[in-house]
KOLDREN-402834 format. One record per residue: residue number from 1; y, z, x of N, C-alpha, C in turn. Coordinates in steps of 0.2 Angstrom, whole numbers, plus 5000, padded with zeros to 4 digits. Example, Ala and Ser with C-alpha at 12.3 -4.5 7.8 and 13.67 -1.06 7.14 Angstrom:
  nr  nc2  nc3  nc1 cac2 cac3 cac1  cc2  cc3  cc1
   1 4972 5039 5066 4978 5039 5062 4984 5039 5066
   2 4989 5035 5064 4995 5036 5068 5000 5039 5064
END
This chain:
  nr  nc2  nc3  nc1 cac2 cac3 cac1  cc2  cc3  cc1
   1 4927 4962 5158 4930 4970 5156 4930 4967 5149
   2 4930 4973 5145 4931 4971 5138 4936 4967 5133
   3 4937 4964 5128 4945 4962 5125 4945 4970 5124
   4 4952 4971 5121 4954 4979 5121 4958 4977 5115
   5 4955 4978 5108 4958 4976 5101 4959 4983 5099
   6 4967 4985 5096 4971 4991 5095 4974 4992 5088
   7 4969 4992 5081 4971 4993 5075 4976 4998 5073
   8 4984 4998 5071 4988 5005 5068 4988 5004 5063
   9 4983 5009 5060 4984 5013 5053 4978 5010 5051
  10 4975 5015 5045 4966 5015 5043 4970 5015 5035
  11 4974 5011 5032 4974 5009 5025 4972 5004 5022
  12 4972 5001 5017 4966 4996 5014 4967 4990 5019
  13 4970 4989 5022 4974 4983 5028 4969 4985 5033
  14 4972 4992 5035 4967 4991 5043 4960 4994 5046
  15 4958 4997 5037 4952 4997 5039 4947 4994 5037
  16 4948 4988 5032 4946 4982 5032 4944 4977 5036
  17 4951 4977 5042 4951 4973 5046 4947 4975 5051
  18 4948 4982 5055 4944 4984 5059 4936 4982 5057
  19 4935 4984 5054 4927 4984 5051 4925 4977 5051
  20 4928 4971 5050 4925 4964 5049 4925 4965 5057
  21 4931 4966 5060 4928 4965 5066 4923 4966 5071
  22 4923 4973 5069 4917 4976 5073 4910 4972 5069
  23 4908 4970 5064 4904 4964 5063 4903 4958 5066
  24 4907 4955 5068 4911 4948 5069 4908 4950 5077
  25 4912 4954 5079 4913 4953 5088 4907 4957 5090
  26 4901 4957 5096 4899 4959 5102 4903 4964 5104
  27 4901 4969 5103 4902 4975 5107 4900 4976 5115
  28 4896 4972 5118 4896 4969 5123 4900 4967 5130
  29 4906 4964 5124 4913 4962 5129 4920 4963 5123
  30 4919 4966 5118 4925 4966 5115 4924 4976 5113
  31 4931 4980 5113 4930 4985 5108 4936 4988 5105
  32 4935 4989 5100 4938 4991 5094 4942 4997 5094
  33 4948 5000 5093 4951 5006 5093 4952 5007 5085
  34 4955 5011 5084 4958 5012 5075 4963 5017 5078
  35 4969 5018 5077 4973 5026 5077 4977 5025 5069
  36 4976 5033 5067 4977 5034 5062 4979 5040 5062
  37 4985 5042 5058 4987 5048 5058 4983 5055 5057
  38 4979 5053 5052 4976 5057 5048 4969 5055 5047
  39 4965 5061 5046 4959 5060 5046 4955 5054 5040
  40 4956 5058 5036 4953 5053 5030 4958 5046 5026
  41 4955 5044 5024 4955 5035 5021 4958 5038 5013
  42 4968 5037 5013 4970 5038 5010 4970 5033 5001
  43 4967 5034 4995 4966 5029 4992 4973 5031 4987
  44 4977 5024 4990 4985 5025 4989 4985 5022 4980
  45 4979 5016 4979 4981 5014 4974 4979 5018 4967
  46 4979 5026 4970 4977 5029 4964 4979 5036 4965
  47 4987 5037 4969 4988 5041 4972 4994 5045 4964
  48 4995 5042 4961 4998 5044 4954 4994 5046 4949
  49 4986 5043 4950 4983 5050 4946 4981 5056 4951
  50 4981 5057 4957 4981 5064 4960 4990 5067 4958
  51 4993 5063 4959 5001 5068 4953 4996 5069 4948
  52 4995 5067 4946 4994 5069 4938 4993 5074 4934
  53 4986 5075 4939 4981 5083 4942 4975 5079 4942
  54 4972 5072 4943 4966 5072 4943 4963 5072 4952
  55 4956 5073 4951 4953 5073 4956 4953 5068 4959
  56 4954 5066 4965 4953 5057 4968 4951 5060 4974
  57 4945 5055 4977 4943 5056 4983 4947 5053 4992
  58 4944 5057 4995 4947 5055 5002 4944 5056 5007
  59 4939 5051 5008 4933 5051 5011 4935 5051 5019
  60 4933 5052 5024 4933 5054 5030 4932 5046 5034
  61 4935 5044 5040 4935 5037 5041 4932 5039 5047
  62 4930 5045 5052 4922 5042 5053 4917 5041 5050
  63 4916 5045 5044 4910 5043 5043 4910 5034 5038
  64 4916 5032 5037 4916 5026 5034 4916 5021 5040
  65 4916 5022 5046 4917 5020 5054 4910 5021 5057
  66 4906 5025 5054 4899 5027 5059 4894 5020 5059
  67 4892 5019 5064 4886 5015 5065 4890 5006 5067
  68 4898 5008 5067 4902 5000 5069 4901 5001 5076
  69 4904 5008 5080 4904 5005 5085 4913 5006 5088
  70 4916 5007 5082 4923 5010 5081 4926 5016 5082
  71 4930 5015 5087 4932 5023 5090 4938 5023 5087
  72 4939 5029 5084 4944 5033 5079 4949 5038 5084
  73 4955 5035 5084 4961 5040 5087 4964 5042 5083
  74 4964 5048 5084 4969 5052 5075 4974 5055 5080
  75 4979 5053 5078 4986 5052 5083 4993 5048 5079
  76 4998 5049 5078 5003 5047 5075 5008 5042 5081
  77 5010 5034 5079 5009 5030 5081 5019 5032 5082
  78 5021 5032 5090 5028 5032 5088 5032 5023 5095
  79 5026 5022 5097 5031 5017 5099 5025 5011 5102
  80 5028 5005 5104 5024 5000 5104 5028 4996 5109
  81 5026 4995 5116 5028 4991 5121 5022 4985 5122
  82 5028 4979 5117 5022 4973 5120 5024 4970 5127
  83 5025 4970 5130 5029 4969 5135 5025 4970 5141
  84 5021 4977 5139 5016 4982 5144 5009 4979 5141
  85 5009 4977 5134 5005 4980 5129 5002 4986 5129
  86 5003 4991 5127 5003 4999 5128 5006 5002 5121
  87 5002 5007 5117 5006 5010 5111 5006 5016 5114
  88 5012 5020 5113 5011 5027 5113 5010 5031 5107
  89 5008 5038 5107 5007 5039 5101 5006 5047 5103
  90 5007 5054 5096 5007 5058 5098 5007 5064 5092
  91 5005 5071 5094 5005 5076 5090 4998 5074 5085
  92 4995 5070 5089 4987 5071 5084 4984 5073 5086
  93 4977 5075 5084 4972 5078 5084 4969 5078 5090
  94 4969 5074 5094 4966 5070 5098 4971 5070 5105
  95 4977 5071 5104 4983 5072 5109 4987 5065 5108
  96 4992 5068 5112 4997 5060 5114 4995 5056 5119
  97 5000 5051 5122 4996 5048 5128 4998 5040 5126
  98 4996 5035 5130 4997 5028 5129 4990 5025 5128
  99 4991 5019 5126 4983 5015 5123 4985 5010 5128
 100 4980 5005 5128 4984 4998 5133 4977 4996 5127
 101 4980 4989 5126 4978 4985 5122 4977 4977 5124
 102 4975 4971 5121 4972 4964 5123 4976 4962 5117
 103 4975 4963 5111 4973 4961 5106 4978 4967 5099
 104 4983 4967 5097 4985 4974 5093 4985 4973 5085
 105 4982 4975 5082 4985 4972 5073 4990 4979 5070
 106 4995 4977 5067 4998 4982 5064 4998 4982 5059
 107 4997 4989 5056 4995 4988 5048 4998 4997 5045
 108 5003 4999 5047 5004 5005 5049 5008 5004 5042
 109 5009 4999 5036 5010 5001 5030 5017 5004 5029
 110 5019 5005 5022 5025 5007 5018 5026 5015 5017
 111 5032 5015 5016 5033 5022 5012 5039 5021 5009
 112 5042 5027 5004 5046 5026 5000 5054 5024 5003
 113 5058 5019 5000 5063 5017 5003 5068 5021 4996
 114 5073 5023 5000 5077 5026 4997 5086 5023 4994
 115 5083 5017 4999 5089 5012 4997 5099 5015 5000
 116 5097 5023 5002 5103 5025 5003 5104 5029 4997
 117 5104 5030 4992 5104 5034 4988 5104 5041 4990
 118 5112 5045 4987 5112 5050 4991 5107 5054 4986
 119 5106 5061 4990 5098 5066 4986 5091 5061 4986
 120 5091 5057 4989 5082 5056 4987 5077 5060 4991
 121 5079 5060 4996 5077 5061 5005 5077 5072 5004
 122 5081 5073 4999 5081 5080 4999 5077 5083 4993
 123 5080 5079 4986 5078 5081 4982 5072 5077 4975
 124 5070 5071 4978 5067 5066 4975 5060 5067 4976
 125 5056 5066 4972 5046 5066 4972 5043 5058 4972
 126 5036 5059 4978 5035 5051 4975 5029 5051 4977
 127 5025 5046 4974 5018 5044 4975 5017 5039 4981
 128 5019 5039 4985 5018 5033 4994 5014 5038 4997
 129 5014 5042 4996 5007 5046 5001 5003 5052 5000
 130 4999 5055 5002 4995 5057 4999 4997 5066 4999
 131 5000 5067 5002 5002 5073 5004 5012 5073 4999
 132 5014 5068 4999 5019 5068 4994 5016 5071 4987
 133 5010 5065 4986 5010 5065 4980 5007 5074 4978
 134 5003 5075 4983 5000 5082 4980 5007 5087 4980
 135 5015 5085 4983 5018 5090 4980 5020 5088 4974
 136 5020 5082 4971 5022 5081 4966 5018 5084 4960
 137 5012 5085 4962 5007 5088 4958 5009 5095 4958
 138 5011 5099 4964 5012 5107 4963 5017 5107 4957
 139 5021 5102 4958 5030 5104 4955 5028 5103 4946
 140 5022 5098 4945 5019 5096 4938 5016 5103 4935
 141 5011 5107 4939 5008 5114 4939 5013 5118 4939
 142 5020 5118 4940 5023 5125 4941 5027 5123 4933
 143 5027 5116 4931 5030 5117 4925 5025 5119 4919
 144 5020 5116 4921 5015 5119 4915 5014 5128 4916
 145 5014 5129 4920 5013 5137 4923 5018 5139 4918
 146 5024 5138 4916 5029 5143 4912 5029 5137 4907
 147 5026 5133 4905 5023 5133 4896 5026 5127 4895
 148 5028 5121 4897 5030 5116 4898 5025 5110 4900
 149 5020 5112 4902 5013 5105 4905 5007 5105 4901
 150 5007 5107 4897 5001 5109 4893 4999 5106 4888
 151 4993 5105 4885 4991 5102 4879 4996 5104 4873
 152 4998 5099 4872 5005 5099 4865 5011 5102 4868
 153 5011 5107 4876 5016 5110 4876 5019 5116 4870
 154 5014 5119 4870 5015 5124 4867 5020 5131 4869
 155 5021 5135 4868 5024 5142 4870 5028 5143 4876
 156 5031 5136 4875 5038 5135 4881 5043 5129 4882
 157 5046 5128 4884 5053 5123 4885 5048 5118 4889
 158 5049 5112 4885 5045 5105 4887 5048 5102 4896
 159 5046 5103 4900 5047 5100 4906 5049 5094 4907
 160 5056 5092 4910 5058 5084 4909 5055 5082 4916
 161 5053 5076 4915 5050 5072 4921 5055 5063 4922
 162 5058 5063 4927 5061 5056 4928 5058 5054 4931
 163 5056 5045 4931 5052 5042 4933 5059 5036 4935
 164 5060 5035 4942 5067 5029 4944 5061 5024 4948
 165 5061 5018 4942 5060 5013 4943 5054 5011 4941
 166 5055 5004 4937 5050 5001 4933 5044 4997 4936
 167 5044 4997 4942 5038 4992 4947 5032 4994 4945
 168 5028 4992 4949 5020 4994 4947 5020 5000 4949
 169 5021 5003 4952 5022 5012 4954 5026 5015 4948
 170 5031 5013 4947 5034 5017 4941 5029 5018 4938
 171 5030 5011 4933 5026 5009 4927 5018 5016 4926
 172 5016 5015 4933 5008 5017 4931 5008 5026 4932
 173 5013 5026 4936 5017 5035 4936 5019 5038 4931
 174 5024 5035 4927 5024 5039 4921 5019 5038 4914
 175 5016 5033 4916 5012 5031 4909 5006 5039 4911
 176 5002 5040 4918 4998 5041 4921 5000 5049 4919
 177 5009 5050 4922 5010 5059 4921 5009 5060 4913
 178 5012 5055 4908 5012 5056 4902 5006 5057 4897
 179 5000 5053 4898 4995 5054 4896 4992 5061 4898
 180 4992 5061 4905 4986 5067 4909 4991 5074 4907
 181 4999 5076 4905 5001 5081 4904 5006 5080 4898
 182 5003 5079 4892 5007 5076 4885 5011 5083 4886
 183 5012 5088 4887 5016 5092 4886 5024 5092 4890
 184 5023 5087 4895 5028 5085 4895 5033 5080 4896
 185 5038 5082 4894 5044 5074 4895 5046 5068 4897
 186 5043 5063 4897 5044 5059 4903 5050 5052 4901
 187 5052 5053 4908 5058 5047 4904 5058 5041 4910
 188 5056 5035 4909 5057 5030 4912 5064 5023 4914
 189 5065 5025 4919 5071 5021 4919 5071 5015 4924
 190 5071 5012 4921 5072 5003 4921 5078 5001 4925
 191 5080 4997 4929 5085 4995 4933 5087 4989 4928
 192 5082 4984 4925 5083 4978 4921 5080 4979 4913
 193 5077 4974 4913 5073 4975 4905 5067 4978 4909
 194 5064 4981 4903 5056 4984 4907 5051 4980 4905
 195 5049 4980 4912 5041 4975 4912 5046 4966 4912
 196 5052 4967 4916 5054 4959 4916 5051 4954 4920
 197 5047 4957 4922 5041 4950 4927 5037 4949 4925
 198 5035 4951 4916 5029 4950 4913 5031 4946 4909
 199 5025 4943 4906 5027 4937 4901 5029 4941 4894
 200 5030 4939 4890 5033 4940 4883 5028 4946 4878
 201 5023 4943 4879 5017 4947 4877 5016 4954 4880
 202 5015 4954 4886 5013 4959 4889 5020 4963 4891
 203 5024 4963 4889 5032 4965 4887 5030 4970 4883
 204 5029 4967 4877 5026 4969 4870 5021 4974 4872
 205 5017 4974 4874 5011 4978 4874 5014 4985 4880
 206 5016 4982 4885 5019 4989 4890 5023 4995 4886
 207 5028 4990 4882 5034 4993 4877 5030 4998 4872
 208 5025 4994 4868 5022 4998 4864 5018 5003 4868
 209 5016 5005 4872 5011 5007 4877 5016 5015 4878
 210 5022 5013 4880 5027 5018 4881 5028 5023 4875
 211 5029 5020 4869 5030 5023 4863 5026 5026 4861
 212 5019 5025 4863 5011 5028 4861 5010 5035 4864
 213 5012 5034 4870 5014 5041 4876 5020 5043 4874
 214 5023 5043 4869 5031 5046 4870 5036 5046 4876
 215 5035 5041 4879 5038 5040 4886 5046 5037 4882
 216 5051 5041 4885 5061 5039 4884 5058 5033 4889
 217 5060 5030 4885 5064 5020 4891 5069 5021 4891
 218 5072 5021 4899 5082 5016 4900 5080 5011 4903
 219 5081 5007 4900 5085 4998 4903 5090 4999 4904
 220 5091 4995 4910 5100 4992 4912 5102 4997 4915
 221 5097 5003 4919 5102 5008 4921 5101 5010 4928
 222 5106 5012 4934 5102 5011 4939 5106 5021 4940
 223 5103 5021 4946 5104 5030 4949 5109 5029 4954
 224 5113 5032 4954 5116 5033 4960 5113 5039 4966
 225 5115 5044 4962 5112 5050 4965 5107 5057 4961
 226 5103 5059 4967 5097 5063 4966 5101 5071 4967
 227 5100 5075 4961 5101 5081 4961 5096 5085 4960
 228 5097 5091 4963 5091 5097 4960 5089 5096 4952
 229 5093 5096 4949 5090 5098 4943 5092 5092 4938
 230 5094 5088 4943 5099 5079 4936 5099 5074 4941
 231 5098 5067 4940 5102 5061 4943 5108 5059 4940
 232 5111 5057 4942 5120 5054 4941 5119 5046 4940
 233 5119 5041 4936 5118 5035 4934 5128 5034 4935
 234 5123 5027 4936 5130 5021 4938 5136 5020 4932
 235 5133 5024 4925 5138 5022 4921 5139 5030 4919
 236 5139 5034 4924 5142 5041 4923 5136 5046 4917
 237 5131 5045 4916 5128 5047 4912 5122 5052 4917
 238 5123 5058 4915 5119 5066 4920 5115 5065 4918
 239 5105 5063 4919 5098 5066 4917 5097 5071 4919
 240 5097 5076 4914 5094 5083 4918 5087 5081 4919
 241 5082 5084 4924 5078 5082 4927 5071 5089 4931
 242 5067 5091 4930 5064 5096 4932 5060 5093 4938
 243 5059 5087 4936 5055 5084 4943 5058 5074 4942
 244 5060 5075 4948 5063 5067 4948 5059 5063 4954
 245 5055 5058 4951 5049 5054 4954 5052 5048 4956
 246 5055 5045 4964 5057 5042 4965 5052 5036 4965
 247 5053 5029 4964 5048 5022 4963 5052 5017 4963
 248 5057 5016 4966 5061 5012 4966 5061 5007 4972
 249 5053 5007 4976 5053 5001 4980 5052 5004 4987
 250 5048 5000 4990 5046 5004 4997 5048 4999 5004
 251 5048 5003 5010 5049 5002 5016 5047 5002 5021
 252 5046 4999 5027 5041 5001 5034 5045 5006 5039
 253 5041 5007 5043 5044 5010 5050 5048 5007 5054
 254 5052 5012 5057 5056 5007 5063 5052 5006 5068
 255 5045 5008 5070 5042 5003 5074 5040 4997 5077
 256 5041 4993 5073 5041 4988 5076 5045 4983 5078
 257 5052 4986 5073 5061 4984 5076 5061 4985 5083
 258 5057 4991 5083 5060 4997 5089 5057 4991 5097
 259 5052 4988 5093 5049 4986 5099 5048 4978 5102
 260 5055 4975 5096 5057 4971 5099 5056 4965 5096
 261 5050 4965 5091 5046 4962 5087 5052 4959 5081
 262 5050 4951 5080 5054 4949 5074 5051 4951 5068
 263 5056 4953 5064 5056 4957 5061 5063 4956 5056
 264 5061 4955 5047 5064 4955 5043 5069 4962 5043
 265 5072 4959 5038 5079 4967 5036 5075 4971 5034
 266 5073 4971 5032 5068 4979 5030 5061 4980 5034
 267 5062 4979 5040 5057 4980 5045 5048 4977 5046
 268 5047 4972 5040 5043 4968 5041 5043 4965 5044
 269 5036 4963 5051 5036 4957 5054 5034 4950 5053
 270 5039 4947 5055 5036 4938 5053 5031 4936 5055
 271 5026 4932 5052 5022 4930 5056 5019 4925 5053
 272 5015 4919 5056 5014 4913 5053 5007 4914 5049
 273 5003 4908 5046 4999 4909 5039 4991 4912 5042
 274 4990 4914 5049 4986 4919 5054 4988 4923 5054
 275 4995 4928 5053 4995 4934 5051 4999 4935 5058
 276 5001 4930 5065 5002 4932 5069 5010 4933 5071
 277 5011 4937 5075 5017 4938 5074 5022 4932 5079
 278 5027 4930 5075 5029 4923 5077 5032 4923 5085
 279 5036 4931 5086 5037 4931 5094 5033 4934 5098
 280 5029 4936 5095 5022 4941 5100 5016 4939 5099
 281 5013 4931 5101 5007 4930 5100 5000 4936 5100
 282 4999 4940 5104 4995 4946 5105 4996 4950 5099
 283 5001 4951 5097 5000 4956 5087 5000 4950 5082
 284 4996 4954 5077 4995 4954 5072 4998 4957 5067
 285 4998 4957 5061 5001 4961 5056 4999 4959 5049
 286 4997 4964 5047 4993 4965 5041 4996 4969 5033
 287 4994 4969 5028 4996 4974 5025 5005 4972 5022
 288 5007 4978 5020 5015 4980 5018 5017 4978 5025
 289 5016 4979 5032 5019 4978 5039 5022 4970 5038
 290 5018 4968 5035 5017 4959 5038 5021 4954 5031
 291 5026 4952 5034 5030 4947 5032 5028 4940 5032
 292 5024 4937 5026 5018 4932 5027 5022 4928 5020
 293 5023 4922 5021 5024 4916 5016 5018 4912 5013
 294 5017 4914 5007 5012 4911 5003 5012 4904 5002
 295 5009 4900 5000 5006 4894 4998 5013 4893 4994
 296 5017 4895 4992 5020 4894 4987 5028 4897 4990
 297 5027 4895 4996 5033 4897 5000 5036 4903 4998
 298 5034 4908 4995 5038 4914 4994 5033 4919 4998
 299 5037 4924 5001 5033 4932 5005 5029 4933 4999
 300 5022 4935 5000 5019 4941 4998 5022 4948 4997
 301 5020 4949 4992 5024 4956 4990 5020 4963 4993
 302 5022 4968 4996 5021 4971 4994 5015 4975 4990
 303 5009 4976 4995 4999 4976 4987 4995 4978 4991
 304 4990 4981 4988 4983 4981 4988 4980 4973 4989
 305 4983 4970 4985 4979 4963 4986 4983 4959 4991
 306 4988 4962 4994 4991 4957 5000 4987 4960 5006
 307 4984 4966 5006 4980 4967 5011 4975 4964 5013
 308 4969 4959 5008 4963 4956 5008 4969 4950 5010
 309 4971 4950 5007 4976 4941 5008 4977 4941 5015
 310 4980 4945 5019 4984 4945 5026 4976 4946 5031
 311 4972 4951 5031 4967 4955 5032 4964 4948 5034
 312 4961 4944 5028 4956 4940 5031 4957 4934 5035
 313 4963 4931 5033 4965 4925 5041 4965 4928 5046
 314 4969 4935 5047 4970 4939 5053 4965 4939 5057
 315 4956 4941 5054 4952 4942 5058 4949 4936 5060
 316 4949 4934 5054 4947 4924 5054 4950 4922 5063
 317 4956 4922 5062 4960 4918 5070 4959 4921 5074
 318 4956 4927 5074 4956 4932 5080 4949 4929 5083
 319 4944 4932 5080 4939 4931 5079 4936 4923 5083
 320 4940 4918 5078 4942 4910 5083 4944 4909 5089
 321 4948 4912 5090 4953 4911 5097 4947 4916 5103
 322 4943 4921 5099 4940 4924 5105 4933 4921 5106
 323 4930 4917 5103 4923 4914 5102 4924 4906 5103
 324 4930 4903 5103 4930 4897 5103 4927 4893 5100
 325 4929 4895 5094 4927 4891 5087 4937 4889 5084
 326 4932 4886 5076 4937 4884 5073 4939 4889 5068
 327 4944 4891 5065 4946 4897 5062 4944 4895 5053
 328 4949 4887 5054 4948 4883 5049 4954 4888 5042
 329 4956 4885 5038 4962 4888 5035 4961 4887 5028
 330 4961 4894 5025 4959 4894 5017 4969 4895 5013
 331 4967 4898 5007 4972 4899 5003 4975 4906 5004
 332 4983 4906 5003 4988 4910 5005 4990 4911 4999
 333 4989 4915 4994 4990 4915 4986 4990 4923 4983
 334 4996 4925 4979 4996 4930 4975 4993 4930 4967
 335 4986 4933 4966 4985 4931 4960 4989 4934 4952
 336 4991 4941 4953 4995 4944 4948 4995 4952 4950
 337 4995 4955 4944 4998 4961 4943 4993 4962 4939
 338 4989 4970 4941 4985 4974 4939 4987 4980 4935
 339 4991 4981 4931 4995 4988 4929 4992 4995 4924
 340 4990 4999 4928 4985 5005 4923 4992 5008 4922
 341 4987 5007 4912 4992 5012 4909 4990 5020 4904
 342 4989 5024 4909 4985 5029 4909 4976 5026 4911
 343 4971 5030 4907 4965 5031 4909 4963 5024 4903
 344 4967 5024 4897 4963 5021 4892 4964 5013 4892
 345 4969 5010 4895 4975 5004 4894 4977 5002 4899
 346 4981 4995 4902 4981 4993 4907 4984 4988 4903
 347 4983 4983 4908 4990 4975 4909 4988 4970 4915
 348 4984 4967 4914 4981 4962 4918 4986 4954 4917
 349 4992 4955 4922 4995 4949 4921 4993 4942 4927
 350 4993 4937 4926 4992 4934 4932 4997 4928 4933
 351 4999 4925 4937 5006 4922 4939 5001 4915 4940
 352 5007 4910 4942 5007 4903 4940 5008 4902 4949
 353 5009 4894 4952 5011 4894 4958 5018 4895 4960
 354 5022 4897 4953 5027 4899 4957 5028 4905 4955
 355 5024 4911 4954 5025 4917 4954 5027 4919 4947
 356 5027 4915 4944 5030 4917 4937 5023 4918 4935
 357 5026 4924 4928 5021 4926 4924 5017 4920 4921
 358 5012 4919 4919 5008 4915 4915 5007 4915 4906
 359 5010 4913 4903 5010 4915 4897 5006 4920 4891
 360 5000 4922 4895 4994 4925 4893 4992 4931 4897
 361 4988 4935 4896 4986 4943 4898 4982 4944 4893
 362 4979 4950 4899 4974 4955 4893 4977 4961 4894
 363 4976 4965 4888 4978 4971 4889 4973 4976 4886
 364 4974 4984 4887 4970 4986 4880 4965 4990 4886
 365 4960 4993 4882 4955 4996 4886 4950 4992 4892
 366 4950 4983 4889 4946 4980 4892 4950 4978 4899
 367 4956 4979 4898 4959 4976 4903 4959 4983 4909
 368 4959 4991 4907 4958 4997 4907 4949 4998 4912
 369 4947 4994 4911 4941 4993 4913 4939 4987 4919
 370 4942 4984 4918 4944 4980 4925 4949 4981 4932
 371 4954 4985 4930 4955 4990 4933 4954 4996 4936
 372 4949 4996 4933 4946 5001 4937 4938 5002 4939
 373 4938 4996 4938 4933 4990 4943 4935 4987 4949
 374 4943 4986 4950 4946 4983 4954 4945 4988 4959
 375 4948 4996 4957 4947 5000 4961 4941 5004 4965
 376 4936 5002 4960 4929 5004 4962 4928 4999 4969
 377 4929 4993 4968 4927 4988 4972 4934 4990 4979
 378 4940 4990 4978 4942 4992 4985 4942 4997 4989
 379 4938 5004 4986 4935 5006 4990 4929 5005 4995
 380 4925 5002 4990 4917 5001 4993 4920 4995 4997
 381 4923 4991 4996 4926 4984 5001 4929 4991 5009
 382 4932 4995 5010 4933 4998 5013 4927 5001 5018
 383 4924 5004 5014 4919 5009 5017 4912 5001 5016
 384 4910 4996 5017 4908 4993 5016 4911 4986 5019
 385 4916 4987 5023 4919 4980 5026 4915 4975 5029
 386 4910 4975 5032 4905 4970 5034 4900 4967 5029
 387 4899 4970 5022 4893 4964 5017 4898 4957 5016
 388 4891 4955 5019 4891 4948 5018 4895 4942 5024
 389 4896 4948 5028 4897 4942 5034 4890 4943 5040
 390 4891 4937 5042 4884 4935 5047 4882 4940 5050
 391 4877 4942 5052 4873 4950 5058 4874 4949 5062
 392 4875 4942 5064 4874 4941 5071 4882 4943 5076
 393 4884 4947 5079 4890 4948 5083 4891 4943 5089
 394 4896 4940 5087 4897 4935 5092 4900 4936 5100
 395 4899 4935 5106 4901 4935 5112 4907 4931 5110
 396 4909 4932 5116 4918 4930 5117 4915 4926 5123
 397 4920 4916 5122 4921 4912 5124 4921 4914 5134
 398 4916 4910 5137 4918 4910 5146 4924 4906 5145
 399 4923 4902 5143 4930 4897 5144 4931 4895 5137
 400 4937 4898 5135 4941 4897 5127 4945 4892 5130
 401 4944 4887 5123 4950 4882 5125 4958 4883 5126
 402 4963 4879 5126 4970 4882 5130 4973 4885 5122
 403 4969 4882 5118 4974 4887 5112 4969 4892 5111
 404 4965 4893 5110 4960 4901 5110 4967 4905 5115
 405 4965 4904 5121 4967 4907 5127 4972 4909 5127
 406 4979 4904 5123 4985 4906 5120 4987 4910 5115
 407 4983 4910 5111 4983 4915 5104 4981 4921 5107
 408 4976 4924 5112 4976 4931 5115 4979 4932 5121
 409 4982 4928 5124 4985 4930 5130 4993 4935 5128
END
């Protein structure tokens, strides 16, 4: 009987894991199924560009997985039963039902976190998914149509865009909109000092970029409620807004917690260094869904970089367990942040072993070109997940040792 591997989610982490497993394991005694709610691969790293009005490709997953032997199931994951080793799916193009597994890779990613702030769900927009990014784009188009979003903003009132949150997503969204839609008035709200986690030089570069793009920055400001045409701040200030973009963090869905897996307060699955669930050894978590401690003892942040950092040890561990080999142990670290500031500017900020910003940084057009290269490589890596791996697909061990058997039991 074939070993059934089910991958939930086909974002950067899930698609990469599925492709690597397909290349390294023989289809004679293993089968890989990917469950995803939509038929296209979402370039989440570029959704702020899509929202700003740029055309961003959405490759079809069927094309990405062509020739790999991977089975694609288009459906929404509603539940996981680790006791029965069953995934329940619904509302997909392929219909609902149950899907059995021997090993599960949980890569359902994250979504916007409203932190319980009133009005966010009803009135705020975001770039956490392709549909929501397109809704923001439609709103910006409407502002342009009334005369507030075209070149120079001539002929009408300037549309007011409020971006809440000065993490990477908030910074990239605010600068992208300001550059692509110069007729709009863009305000970026920072909970602390703008770019607080960057080095002093990088913070200065970021501030100059905001000044150059005409972005108003409000520091040490906390939004307590979002209404249709304004945001209410903790100090009593009411900020008028035609489009409020919520970029104040991410959260994961409740499926893992509801399944009884060991999770953190924000719902991420607690894993060991091989990304295996500490409570259910036949479940791996990768990407934003995983709570993994790096070499410095700190949890890896939700990011694209973490998709690769978690995907590699997870695939290595399972392949080794199934084929009776040693997995080895690589580094588990987070190198730093790559922040785009529009199409012609960016910041590359590396961090030390304690996740603190190093004194030096790279900024400007050179950094923008590096960031563009990272985006291309990320998409290429998903489209060619088997590149550089051994061509030989390994058969499952007929009599794996006790540790390997326990790892996939």
